[in-house]
N, C-alpha and C positions, 0 to 999 in steps of 0.2 A: 478589618474588624469594625463593627458598628461603633460610632462615636460615643453613644450613651454608655455602652459596655466598657469602652476604654476609660471614660470619665469615672464610672463607678469603681473600676479597679484602682485607679489612681487615688480616689478618695478613701477607699478601704485601706490602702497601704499607708497613706499619709496620716490616717487616724491613729496609727501606732506612734507614740511620742518619740521613741528612739529613732525610728525610721524617718519621722518628720525632721528630727534634729540633724540626722545625717544628710538629708536632702537640702536642708537650709544651709548647712556648712558648705556643701558643694556649691550651692547657688551663690553664696556670699564670699567664696574663696577668691583671692585676687586674680587668679588665672583660671577659675572655674573648675578646679580639680583638687582632689584630696588624696591622702594616703590613709590606709586603715589604722596604722599605728598612731598617727596624730589625732585621728578621730577618737580612738580609745582613750588617749590622754585627756582630750577635751571633755568627753562624756563621763570620765571616771569609771569606765567599764573595762573588762578584760578584752584583749584583742580578739580571741576566738568568738566572743559574743558579738562584737561589732562585725566581724567577718560573716557571721551567720545572717545578720540583718542585711548586710551588703549583698550577699548571695541571693537573698529573697528579692531584693530590688533589681538585681542583675537578671534573675530568671524571668521577672515580669517585664523586662525590657526598659525599665525606667532609668537605669544607669548603664554606662559603657566602660569597658576596661581599656587602659593604655599602658601596656608593658613598657618599662624603662629600665633595661638591665635587670638587676635583681629586685627592683621595686615595681609595684603596679599602682598606677594612679586611676582614680575613678572620676568621671564627669557625668552630668545629666545627659541622657540620650537626646539627640537633637530634636527628634520628632515629639518629645514630651516636655522639653525645657520650658517653653512659654506657658503651657497649661499648668505645669507644676509650680512655676513661679507665681502664677495667679492664685492657685489654691493655697499656697503657703502664706502669701501676703494677706489673703482674706482670713486665714486662720489666725494669723498674728494680730490683725486689727480687731478680731472678735474678743480678745482678752483685754478687759478694762485695765488701764494703768493704775488709777488711784487705789483700788483695793490691794493691788500687789505692793505698792509703795507703803500703804498703811501697815501691811503685814511686816514689811522690812523694818519699818519704824518700831513696831512692837518688839520684834525679835532683837534688834540692836539696843533698844531701851533696856531690855532684860540683861543683855550682855554687859552694858556699861552702867548698870544701876550702882549708885554710890559714887560714880565718877562724873557722869554728865546727866543733866535733866532730860526728860523726854522731849522737851521743846528744843534743846540743843541738838539732840539726835535727829529729830525731824528736819530741822533746818539743814543739817549736813546731808541727809539723805536726798532731800528735794533739790538742794543746790548741786549735789553730785550728779543727779539724774539730768538736770538742765545742762550742766557742763558737758556731759557725754552726748546728749542729744544734739549738740551743736557740731559734733564731729561729722566728717564727710559721709561716713557709712556706719551709723551706730549699730545697725543689725538687730536681729530679733532678740538678743540677750540683754537688751538695754537695762531692764529692771534688775536683773541679777548682777550685771556689771556695776550698776549704780550702788547696789548693796555692798559689793566688794570694795569699790572706790571709797564709799562713805566710811566703811570700817577701817580702811587703811588710813584715811585722814584723821579719824577719831583716835586711832592708835598713836598717830604722830602728835596729835594735840594733847593726849594723855601724858606724854613725856614732859610736858611743861607743868603738870600738876605737882604740888608739894609732895616730896618724898617719893617721886616717881623715877628717881635716877636709876640708870642701868649701866652695868659694866660692859654690855655688848655694844660695840661701835655700830653706828648707822652710816651707811653710804648711800648717797643719792646721785644717780646718773641722769643727766639732762641733755637731750639733743633737740633738734627741731621737731621732727615728726614722731619721736618715741616709737619708731617702727623698725629701726635698723641698728645703729651704733650703740645706743643706750640699752637696747634689749639684749644685744649680744654680750655687752659688758656685764649687765646684771645677771644674766643666766650663767655666765662663766664664773662670776664671783660666788653666786649661790652654790654652784656645783663644787667649787674648790673649798669654800669656807664652811658650808653647812650652817649649823646654828651659831657659829662663832661670830658671824656678822649679820646684821639686819640690812637688807638691800631694798631700795625703792628706785623707781624710774618715773620720768615725766617728760613732757615735750612742750616746747613753747608754742607749737602749732601742730597738735597731734593728728596723725593720719587715722584712717578707719580700721586698719588691720596691720599686724606685723607682716613685713615683706616675706613672701614665700622663699626668696633666695636666702634670707637670714635663717629661716627655719631649716632649710636644707644644709646650710653651712654648719649650724649647730648640731644637727642630726649626725653629720659626718664625724664629729668628735665625741659623740655620745653625751651631749649636754641637752637636757630638756628645757623647754621654755617655762614649764610649770604654770600654765594658765594665765600668763601675763598678757597684757593688752595695752594699746596706746592710751594715754590719759594726759590731761592738761596739768601743767605745773601750778601748784597751789602753795600758798604762803606757809601753812603749818608743816608741810613736809620738808621745806628748806630749814625752818627753825629746828626741826627734830634731828636734822643730820649733823653728824660730826665731820664728815667729809662730803663735799659737793664737787662733782666732776662734770664739767660742761664739755660739750662736743659740738661746736659750731653754732650755738644758739645766741651768740652775742651778749647783749646786756639784759636778756630776758630774766635772768636769775637774780633775785634780790641778794644783797650782801648783808650778812649779820655778823657781828663780832663773835669771836670764839670758835668759828668754823674754819676748817681747812679747805681752801678752794684750789682746784686744779683745773686747767684747761687743756684737754687733749686734742691736738690738731690731727684729726683723722678725716679721710675722705668719706663722703656719704655713699653708702652702698646702693642707694636707689638707682635702678637702671643700669647697674654695672653687671658685666658677665660674672658667672659664678667663680671663675678663676681669680678675679679681682676681689670679690666678696671674701674668698678664702684668705687672701692676703690681709685684708682689713681685720678679719677674725683673728688671725694669728698675731697681728700687731696688738690687738686688744688683749689677747690672752697673755702676751708677754708683759704688758703694762699691769694687768690684774695681778699677776704673780709678784711683781715688784711692789705693788700697792699692799698686797696681803702681808708681806713681810714687815710693813711699817705700822700695821694696825694693832 
């Protein structure tokens, strides 16, 4: 096929925001492949809708299928991968950052009106953006992740405001990369406790993405990650916590009086075969069930 026709077809498909998001997710996946179910969760769409878009990309030859037992993984087609990466990065760089952050500041200022000044909100938004930009692979969702990160930090800060006491316990899980142990622990606790416990996670040296083996291990027991992502440890989330659980991050976590501190000696799942990741997951689940009985 003529190269100009090929390029025009790629541009037409990438112009659709949902398909562009699917392709970016594949491009930025740790092992270069994704499952439709996880994409649906990330995009907030029904799985049949994502399957429809994936079929269009498959029919055009931009992605390829990899059956794996009862699951099917998707990756970028080898002959289009470099060109698609170039198009997607150009598309990303064409969106100015400042107007997006300004909108985030306005939206969060409305949300926290009466609690924090617009100046405080702006400082947290821009600081959160800078902290996430220092990660090894911040990805194309940096502005939206910064919005989520800033809101979580402001929620934690609001707990220190007069009259802001809550009967819902807060648990903070901290490991090094916030991509394995702490993510499994937080996902399992959210799954078991629901609204009875508020859960946060952080890392002393966060990675770019949650490990694919961790996602697989959680999928196997029906536990969703719920849009979580690696994020750096900040002071206000420690102060907001009732229980702080560390996992191999040494002295990175500051100590404040009145908090309950636990250190769980767990191996890091990074680079481990899935059989060992399952063992770590099961150990974490046992500890979570014991913890939940004490909250």
